[in-house]
C-alpha positions in Angstrom: 133.2 92.1 117.2 130.3 94.5 118.1 126.9 93.3 116.7 126.2 96.6 115.1 129.5 96.6 113.3 129.0 93.1 112.2 125.5 93.9 111.0 126.8 96.9 109.0 129.6 94.7 107.3 127.1 91.9 106.4 124.5 94.3 104.9 127.1 96.2 103.0 128.4 92.8 101.6 124.9 91.9 100.5 124.4 95.4 98.8 127.7 95.0 97.0 126.4 92.2 94.9 122.9 93.6 94.4 121.2 91.5 97.1 117.5 92.4 97.1 114.9 93.0 99.9 117.5 93.0 102.7 115.7 92.9 106.1 117.3 93.0 109.5 115.3 91.5 112.4 116.4 92.2 116.0 115.9 88.9 117.9 117.5 89.8 121.3 114.1 89.7 123.1 113.1 86.5 121.2 116.1 84.1 121.7 119.4 84.0 123.4 121.0 82.1 120.5 121.7 85.2 118.3 121.0 88.9 118.3 120.0 89.5 114.6 118.7 87.8 111.6 119.4 89.2 108.2 117.3 87.9 105.3 118.1 88.8 101.7 117.1 87.5 98.2 119.1 86.6 95.2 117.6 85.9 91.8 119.5 82.7 90.9 121.5 79.9 92.5 124.7 81.7 91.4 123.7 85.0 92.9 122.7 83.4 96.2 126.0 81.7 96.5 127.9 84.7 95.5 126.1 86.8 98.1 126.9 84.2 100.8 130.5 84.1 99.8 130.8 87.9 99.7 129.4 88.1 103.3 131.8 85.5 104.5 134.8 87.3 102.8 133.9 90.7 104.0 133.4 89.6 107.7 136.8 87.7 107.7 138.5 90.8 106.1 137.2 92.8 109.0 138.6 90.4 111.6 135.3 88.7 112.3 134.5 85.0 112.5 132.3 82.9 110.3 131.0 80.0 112.4 129.7 78.0 109.5 127.5 77.8 106.4 124.7 75.6 105.1 123.1 75.2 101.8 126.0 76.2 99.5 125.7 73.0 97.4 122.1 73.8 96.3 122.0 77.6 96.2 118.2 78.0 96.8 118.9 79.0 100.5 122.2 79.6 102.0 122.6 80.3 105.8 125.7 82.1 107.0 126.2 81.8 110.7 128.3 84.7 112.1 127.7 83.9 115.8 125.5 86.8 117.0 124.0 87.2 113.5 122.6 84.6 111.2 122.3 85.6 107.5 119.7 83.9 105.3 120.1 84.4 101.6 117.3 82.9 99.5 115.7 82.9 96.1 112.3 84.8 96.1 110.1 81.6 95.8 111.9 80.0 98.8 111.8 83.2 100.8 108.1 83.6 100.2 107.4 79.9 101.2 109.3 80.0 104.4 108.4 83.7 105.3 111.1 84.0 108.0 110.1 87.6 108.6 106.7 86.7 109.8 108.1 83.8 111.8 110.5 85.9 113.8 108.4 89.1 114.3 108.1 90.1 117.9 104.4 90.7 117.8 102.5 88.2 115.6 99.4 89.4 113.9 96.3 88.7 115.9 93.5 87.0 114.1 90.3 89.1 114.3 87.3 87.7 116.1 84.1 87.5 114.2 82.8 91.0 113.6 86.1 92.7 114.3 88.4 94.1 111.5 91.8 92.3 111.1 94.9 94.2 112.4 
């Protein structure tokens, strides 16, 4: 399945169940393991699990493959591996702590030298 179509399906599945702060990160220039990371928040263990299950269901309904999942037992952070896209669904505190968006950004913020303003 085309990565853009897969991305559209995954984002729509997250939006269906009120996933919050959905962010798509293009990783094609950063790694050859996958093309996109999608990060979303859920407000409870139950919502995080439901979001992950909905992504899996919608991808399978569209004829896509779910390679695997991690973290469904706990529900603080569930990873759904779709091959070319990895979906991370987390509770806000976990998301803030691990800050995947900053970790995977293409251009890390440069620390200012003494006397220079920060970027």
